[in-house]
C-alpha positions in Angstrom: -36.6 -21.3 -9.9 -37.6 -17.8 -9.1 -35.5 -14.7 -8.9 -35.8 -12.7 -5.8 -36.2 -9.0 -6.4 -33.7 -6.9 -4.5 -34.9 -3.5 -3.3 -32.5 -0.7 -2.3 -34.0 -0.9 1.1 -32.9 -4.6 1.6 -29.2 -3.7 2.1 -28.2 -2.1 5.4 -24.9 -0.9 4.1 -26.3 0.8 1.1 -27.4 4.5 1.5 -30.7 5.1 -0.1 -31.0 7.9 -2.6 -34.1 10.2 -2.2 -34.7 10.0 -5.9 -35.4 6.3 -5.5 -38.4 6.8 -3.1 -41.8 8.5 -3.3 -42.0 12.3 -2.5 -43.4 11.7 1.0 -40.4 9.8 2.3 -37.6 11.9 0.6 -37.3 14.1 3.6 -37.2 11.2 6.0 -34.4 9.5 4.0 -32.3 12.8 4.0 -32.7 13.1 7.7 -31.8 9.5 8.3 -28.7 9.7 6.1 -27.7 12.9 7.8 -28.0 11.3 11.3 -25.8 8.4 10.1 -23.2 10.7 8.9 -23.4 12.9 12.1 -22.9 9.7 14.2 -19.8 8.7 12.2 -18.4 12.3 12.5 -19.1 12.6 16.2 -17.4 9.3 17.1 -14.0 10.4 15.8 -12.7 11.2 19.3 -9.5 13.0 20.2 -7.1 13.5 17.3 -4.1 12.5 19.5 -5.8 9.2 20.4 -6.8 8.5 16.8 -3.2 9.1 15.7 -1.8 6.5 18.1 -4.6 4.1 17.3 -3.5 4.3 13.6 0.0 3.7 14.5 -0.9 0.7 16.5 -3.1 -0.7 13.8 -0.2 -0.2 11.3 2.3 -2.0 13.5 -0.1 -5.0 13.8 -0.5 -5.1 10.1 3.3 -5.1 9.6 3.7 -8.0 12.0 0.9 -9.8 10.3 2.6 -9.4 6.9 5.9 -10.4 8.2 4.4 -13.7 9.5 3.4 -14.5 5.9 6.9 -14.0 4.5 8.8 -17.0 3.3 12.4 -16.3 4.2 15.2 -17.8 2.1 17.5 -20.5 3.4 21.0 -19.8 4.6 22.5 -21.6 1.7 20.3 -19.7 -0.9 21.2 -16.3 0.8 25.0 -17.2 0.6 24.6 -18.2 -3.1 22.9 -15.0 -3.9 25.4 -12.9 -2.0 28.2 -14.8 -3.9 26.6 -13.8 -7.3 26.3 -10.2 -6.3 30.0 -10.1 -5.2 31.1 -11.7 -8.5 29.1 -9.2 -10.5 30.5 -6.3 -8.5 34.1 -7.5 -9.0 33.5 -8.0 -12.7 32.3 -4.4 -13.1 35.2 -3.2 -11.0 37.6 -4.8 -13.4 35.8 -3.4 -16.4 35.7 0.2 -15.1 39.3 0.0 -13.9 40.4 -1.2 -17.4 38.4 1.6 -19.0 39.9 4.2 -16.6 43.5 2.8 -17.2 42.9 3.0 -21.1 41.6 6.6 -20.9 44.4 7.6 -18.7 47.0 6.2 -21.1 45.2 7.9 -24.0 45.3 11.2 -22.1 49.0 11.0 -21.4 49.7 10.3 -25.1 47.8 13.5 -25.9 49.5 15.6 -23.4 53.1 14.6 -24.4 
């Protein structure tokens, strides 16, 4: 089995560094890279249009993610709601008892 040598010029997505090439083509590579960058910068369009395109893209992504969500069943939701209510009532009783005790202590000090 032979290994294929990969050159920096094989990849279309990869930008070639002028240091990787002979001196005669360095200028050509710089010009080519600048042309690519200029094309990308020139295709930006109106800022107003780009803003709303980004908003539209974001909304599509939100809908896509919501389709992936596994929602809990009604029974599970009710069970978890019950647990939350029990914990809230428990802490309500603890804080009320603490408040009652401190109030009684304060009244003893004031008398």
